[in-house]
C-alpha positions in Angstrom: 21.3 11.6 0.3 18.3 14.2 -0.7 18.5 13.8 -4.1 17.2 10.2 -3.1 14.3 10.9 -0.7 13.2 13.7 -3.2 12.8 10.6 -6.0 11.2 9.2 -3.7 8.4 11.1 -2.6 8.6 11.9 -7.1 7.4 8.8 -7.7 5.4 8.6 -5.3 3.2 11.2 -6.2 3.3 10.2 -9.6 2.1 6.9 -9.1 -0.9 8.1 -7.2 -1.7 11.0 -10.6 -1.4 8.2 -12.3 -3.5 5.9 -10.6 -6.5 9.3 -9.7 -5.8 10.2 -13.3 -6.5 7.3 -15.3 -10.1 5.8 -13.2 -10.9 9.2 -11.4 -10.1 8.0 -8.2 -11.3 10.8 -5.5 -10.1 9.6 -1.8 -12.8 10.6 0.6 -10.3 9.2 3.8 -8.0 7.1 4.7 -5.9 4.9 7.0 -1.9 4.5 8.2 -0.8 1.9 9.6 2.5 0.9 10.5 4.8 -0.4 13.2 4.8 3.5 14.1 1.7 4.8 13.9 2.2 8.0 11.7 5.0 8.1 9.8 7.3 10.7 8.6 9.1 10.3 5.7 11.8 13.2 5.8 13.2 11.9 9.2 14.5 9.0 7.7 18.0 8.8 6.0 16.3 5.8 4.3 12.6 5.8 3.4 12.6 3.1 1.0 14.0 0.1 3.9 10.7 0.1 6.2 8.1 1.2 3.0 6.6 -2.1 3.5 5.9 -2.3 7.2 3.1 0.9 6.5 -0.1 0.5 4.5 -1.7 3.8 2.9 -5.0 2.9 3.1 -7.4 5.4 0.8 -11.3 4.0 -0.1 -13.6 6.5 -1.8 -17.4 7.3 -1.3 -18.7 4.5 -3.9 -16.0 1.8 -2.1 -12.9 1.7 -4.1 -10.0 2.0 -2.3 -6.2 2.5 -3.3 -3.8 0.9 -0.5 -0.2 2.1 -1.2 2.4 -0.6 0.5 6.4 -0.8 -0.8 5.7 2.3 -3.4 3.2 0.5 -5.1 -0.6 0.6 -5.6 -3.0 -2.0 -5.3 -6.9 -1.3 -6.4 -10.3 -3.4 -6.1 -11.4 -1.6 -9.2 -8.7 -1.9 -12.2 -5.5 -4.2 -12.2 -2.2 -1.6 -12.6 1.0 -2.7 -14.0 4.2 -1.7 -13.0 7.3 -1.9 -16.0 10.4 -3.8 -14.7 13.3 -1.6 -13.8 16.1 -1.1 -12.1 14.4 0.5 -8.5 11.3 -1.8 -8.6 10.7 -5.1 -10.0 7.6 -5.7 -12.8 4.0 -6.6 -12.4 0.6 -6.8 -12.2 -1.0 -5.4 -8.9 -4.0 -6.2 -7.5 -7.3 -5.7 -4.3 -9.7 -8.0 -2.9 -11.3 -6.3 0.0 -13.9 -8.0 2.8 -14.8 -6.6 6.0 -16.7 -9.3 8.5 -17.4 -9.6 12.4 -15.8 -5.7 12.4 -12.9 -6.8 10.8 -12.0 -5.3 7.1 -9.7 -8.0 5.1 -7.3 -6.6 2.3 -5.2 -9.1 0.6 -2.5 -7.5 -1.7 -1.6 -9.8 -5.7 1.2 -9.1 -7.3 2.1 -10.9 -10.0 5.8 -10.4 -10.8 6.8 -10.0 -14.3 10.9 -10.9 -12.7 12.5 -13.9 -11.2 9.4 -16.0 -10.5 6.6 -15.1 -12.0 3.9 -16.2 -9.7 2.0 -14.2 -7.7 2.9 -12.7 -4.4 0.1 -12.3 -1.6 0.3 -10.0 1.6 -3.3 -10.6 4.0 -4.3 -7.2 5.7 -6.3 -7.4 8.6 -8.0 -4.2 10.2 -9.8 -3.4 13.5 -10.0 0.2 12.9 -12.0 -0.1 16.2 -9.1 -0.9 18.5 -6.7 0.5 15.3 -4.7 -2.5 15.3 -4.0 -4.3 12.5 -2.2 -7.6 11.3 -0.5 -8.6 7.5 1.2 -11.6 6.1 2.8 -13.1 3.5 3.4 -16.7 3.5 7.0 -17.5 4.4 7.4 -15.5 6.8 7.3 -13.4 10.3 3.4 -11.3 10.7 3.3 -7.6 10.7 1.8 -6.0 13.9 1.4 -2.5 14.6 -1.3 0.6 15.3 -4.0 2.2 12.6 -5.2 5.9 12.1 -6.8 8.0 10.3 -5.0 10.7 8.3 -7.2 14.0 8.7 -7.6 15.3 4.9 
């Protein structure tokens, strides 16, 4: 089981370094949103099962944003292409961001290579003043939880 955790951690780390080197992204703040607040992946027997419930929102001082969710990265400054492999559906991810009346809205999009070929969108609404979020994918029940800033 440790080997599976290490493989997932390596993939996550490699994904982050690819995005950072590809566009010189340097984050200045991170907010973690999920059903249980701050997540400890080391305590999970199957960390991949719950990854879709957590959102790591990275922001830079020049208004670039990277959101990590379900082992994909979504950015507001370029599209990221993922190959279709056995452990992950391939696709092209992107992010649209807006804010109004204290609510931050993130629309995470993935153009799916496999299966349907359609674009799937997940909407994430974050209220940092109350430390809460709601996430919605069409056809599924919404997910709600808490958001916490992570010290860099």
